[in-house]
C-alpha positions, 0 to 999 in steps of 0.5 A: 500500500502507498500511504498519502497524506493530503494537507488542507484536505477539504479544498476543492482540488484535494476533494477531487483527488480524494474522490478519484483515489477512493473510486478508481481501481488504479488507486485501490492500493492507496491509503489516505490521511486527510489532514485539515483544521476542522475534521467535521468538514470531511465527516462524509468520509468517516468510516471509509476503510482507506481513510484516516482523518486528522485535525491538523494545523499546518502552522503547528509543527507537532500537528504536521509531524503527526500527520506525516509520520508513517507516510510515503508521500505528501500533498500540500493542497494549499499555497503557503502565504504564512509569515516566514513560510511556517507551513513549508518549513514545518512540512520539510522538517517533519518529512526529514524527521520521519524519513518521508521523501516525496512531496507535491506542493501547490503554488501560484503562477508567476513566481519566476516572472515566467508569465508573458504579455498582458496577462503576465502583467495583470497576473503580477498585479493581482498576486503581488502581495503573495509573491514573496512568500510563494517564491520562498516556499518554492525556494525552500522546497528546491533546496530541501533535498526532498523529492519535490514537485511544485505545481504552479496553478493557473487561474482555476475554473470548475469546467468538467474536463481534464485538459492541460499542457505542462511547462517546466521550471525554465519554460515560459508559462503557456495558457492562463486558466485550467480546471481543478480537475486538471490539477487533480489529474497531475497530482494523481499522475505523480501518485501513480508514478512518483518518478513523474515530475521529480524535482521539477516545477510544473506550470499547468494550464489549458492550452486553449487559453493561450493568448488570453489576457484575462482568466477564462471561467 
């Protein structure tokens, strides 16, 4: 069995990942620990045979360590905007202490000034207050020695589709928007094959939105 912990497990992308793991045969050997601040939000999943639900505050080191203990893989389904990147540091420290190596962490597009054109200008304006913390979270992961993947998310929509192209750390970002289902699909590709996107930073977006100057919903 592969043991996966999902932090911020009540988020929309986390919920899609959880649903697919519990309902698709390809993931029948994956056990889930769902870590979130208020466990009652996932009460509909209590009693599932492959699910453990933990009340977890990512800013509290002891909570994070308890959730990561005994896991094979970590998915951080929230972008770290905390002062001093407390959440990212707690995850890295707990993974090292518990000898867990594989981590998937969400982040925002634009952390490398990789988004071109008018949309890049507009996006930078929208996320300016978040950029320093987002950049530092990515830097900490890359320097940690862990087997990490950063997911740089586009502006998200709820379209019922899996449709995306990937760009890498030194590539120009392509597209502006993408579905939450598409992001979940990338996470699940890594769960199925932990070597996929190892020590990389992926930009993810619907290629049909390339050239738009505002998000597509």
